[in-house]
C-alpha positions as CSV (number, residue, x, y, z in Angstrom):
1,X,-22.7,115.7,28.2
2,X,-25.3,112.7,28.4
3,X,-28.3,113.0,27.8
4,X,-30.8,110.3,28.1
5,X,-33.4,109.4,25.5
6,X,-36.8,109.3,27.0
7,X,-38.5,107.3,23.6
8,X,-35.8,104.6,24.8
9,X,-38.1,101.6,26.6
10,X,-35.9,99.8,29.6
11,X,-37.1,96.3,30.3
12,X,-37.4,95.0,34.1
13,X,-33.8,94.2,34.1
14,X,-32.6,97.9,33.3
15,X,-34.4,99.1,36.3
16,X,-32.8,96.4,38.9
17,X,-29.9,97.4,37.3
18,X,-30.1,100.9,37.9
19,X,-31.5,100.5,41.4
20,X,-29.0,98.0,42.5
21,X,-25.6,98.8,40.8
22,X,-23.4,95.9,40.4
23,X,-20.3,95.3,38.8
24,X,-19.4,91.5,37.9
25,X,-16.2,89.9,39.1
26,X,-14.0,89.5,36.2
27,X,-12.8,85.9,34.7
28,X,-9.5,86.0,35.6
29,X,-10.4,87.0,39.4
30,X,-12.9,83.9,39.6
31,X,-10.0,81.5,37.8
32,X,-7.5,82.9,40.8
33,X,-10.2,82.0,43.8
34,X,-10.6,78.6,42.3
35,X,-6.9,78.2,42.6
36,X,-6.5,79.8,45.7
37,X,-9.7,77.5,47.6
38,X,-8.2,74.1,45.7
39,X,-4.4,75.2,47.0
40,X,-5.5,75.9,50.1
41,X,-7.1,72.0,50.4
42,X,-4.0,70.7,48.8
43,X,-2.5,72.3,51.5
44,X,-4.3,71.2,54.8
45,X,-4.3,67.7,53.2
46,X,-0.8,67.7,53.2
47,X,-0.2,69.4,56.3
48,X,-2.7,66.6,57.9
49,X,-0.9,64.3,56.5
50,X,2.6,65.1,57.8
51,X,1.2,66.4,61.2
52,X,-1.1,63.9,62.0
53,X,-0.3,60.6,60.5
54,X,0.4,58.1,62.6
55,X,3.3,55.6,61.9
56,X,2.5,54.3,58.2
57,X,-0.9,55.3,58.7
58,X,-1.7,58.8,56.6
59,X,-5.2,58.4,56.0
60,X,-5.8,59.9,59.7
61,X,-3.8,62.7,58.9
62,X,-5.2,62.8,55.4
63,X,-8.7,62.7,57.3
64,X,-7.9,65.5,59.7
65,X,-6.5,68.0,57.0
66,X,-9.6,67.7,55.0
67,X,-11.6,68.2,58.5
68,X,-9.7,71.2,59.4
69,X,-10.2,72.8,55.5
70,X,-13.6,72.1,55.3
71,X,-14.1,73.8,58.9
72,X,-11.9,76.7,58.0
73,X,-14.3,77.1,54.6
74,X,-17.6,76.5,56.2
75,X,-16.6,79.2,59.3
76,X,-15.6,81.7,56.1
77,X,-19.2,80.9,54.4
78,X,-20.8,81.3,57.4
79,X,-19.4,84.4,58.9
80,X,-18.9,86.3,55.8
81,X,-20.4,84.4,53.0
82,X,-17.4,84.0,51.2
83,X,-14.8,81.0,50.5
84,X,-11.2,81.9,51.7
85,X,-10.5,82.8,48.4
86,X,-13.1,84.8,47.7
87,X,-12.7,87.1,50.7
88,X,-8.9,87.7,50.3
89,X,-10.0,88.7,46.0
90,X,-12.8,90.7,47.7
91,X,-15.3,89.0,45.3
92,X,-19.0,87.7,46.2
93,X,-21.9,85.3,45.4
94,X,-25.6,87.1,45.2
95,X,-28.7,85.6,44.6
96,X,-29.0,86.2,40.5
97,X,-32.9,87.6,40.7
98,X,-32.7,89.8,43.9
99,X,-29.4,90.7,44.3
100,X,-28.4,89.8,47.7
101,X,-26.2,87.7,49.4
102,X,-27.0,84.0,49.3
103,X,-28.2,81.8,52.3
104,X,-25.7,79.8,54.0
105,X,-27.2,76.3,53.1
106,X,-27.4,77.6,49.0
107,X,-24.2,78.8,49.4
108,X,-22.9,75.7,51.0
109,X,-25.4,73.1,48.1
110,X,-23.4,76.0,45.4
111,X,-19.9,74.6,46.8
112,X,-20.7,71.0,46.9
113,X,-22.2,71.6,43.3
114,X,-19.1,72.9,42.1
115,X,-17.2,70.4,43.9
116,X,-18.7,67.6,42.2
117,X,-18.6,69.5,39.1
118,X,-14.5,69.3,39.8
119,X,-15.1,65.8,40.6
120,X,-16.4,64.5,37.6
121,X,-14.0,66.4,34.7
122,X,-17.9,68.5,33.5
123,X,-15.6,71.7,35.4
124,X,-14.1,72.8,32.0
125,X,-18.1,73.3,30.9
126,X,-18.4,75.3,33.8
127,X,-15.4,77.5,32.8
128,X,-16.6,77.7,29.0
129,X,-19.9,78.9,30.2
130,X,-18.0,81.9,32.1
131,X,-16.3,82.6,29.3
132,X,-18.8,82.6,27.1
133,X,-21.3,83.7,29.2
134,X,-22.7,87.9,28.8
135,X,-22.8,87.6,32.7
136,X,-20.0,85.6,33.0
137,X,-22.3,83.5,35.1
138,X,-20.9,79.4,35.4
139,X,-22.7,76.5,35.2
140,X,-22.5,76.6,38.9
141,X,-24.1,79.9,38.5
142,X,-26.8,79.1,36.3
143,X,-28.2,76.4,38.0
144,X,-28.0,77.9,41.3
145,X,-29.6,80.7,40.2
146,X,-26.4,83.0,41.3
147,X,-24.5,85.8,40.3
148,X,-20.2,86.1,41.3
149,X,-20.1,90.4,42.1
150,X,-17.0,92.7,42.8
151,X,-17.2,93.3,46.6
152,X,-18.1,97.7,47.2
């Protein structure tokens, strides 16, 4: 039988967790989401190059594929507040302080920041932070004040 100790003091974060129970997304799922989102990006760019290139001009096809991929991701961010990978694997990004879904604008800025970290190679630091953080928050999550959780 579980007995509550009335003498134990709870801090504010314990009360928030009691009121809004959330389950953190596991690290493997987060990695899979990044893999799916990147794979979809490569697929769209490759398909754009193969389908929309005119003669030897592959840049047009690359641009069309990239625009289609960004449009698809923006649609999912606007409609579901998730990227395509997060939608498929049932995880969601919430505001860290309120445990509510983030706004569309904040979500877009978060994804742009994550993309910049990928481009600069700092994503490795972000991955390490996810693995050592008790709350499984990445560098992007810490900067944007977000947390990634399972969709209930």
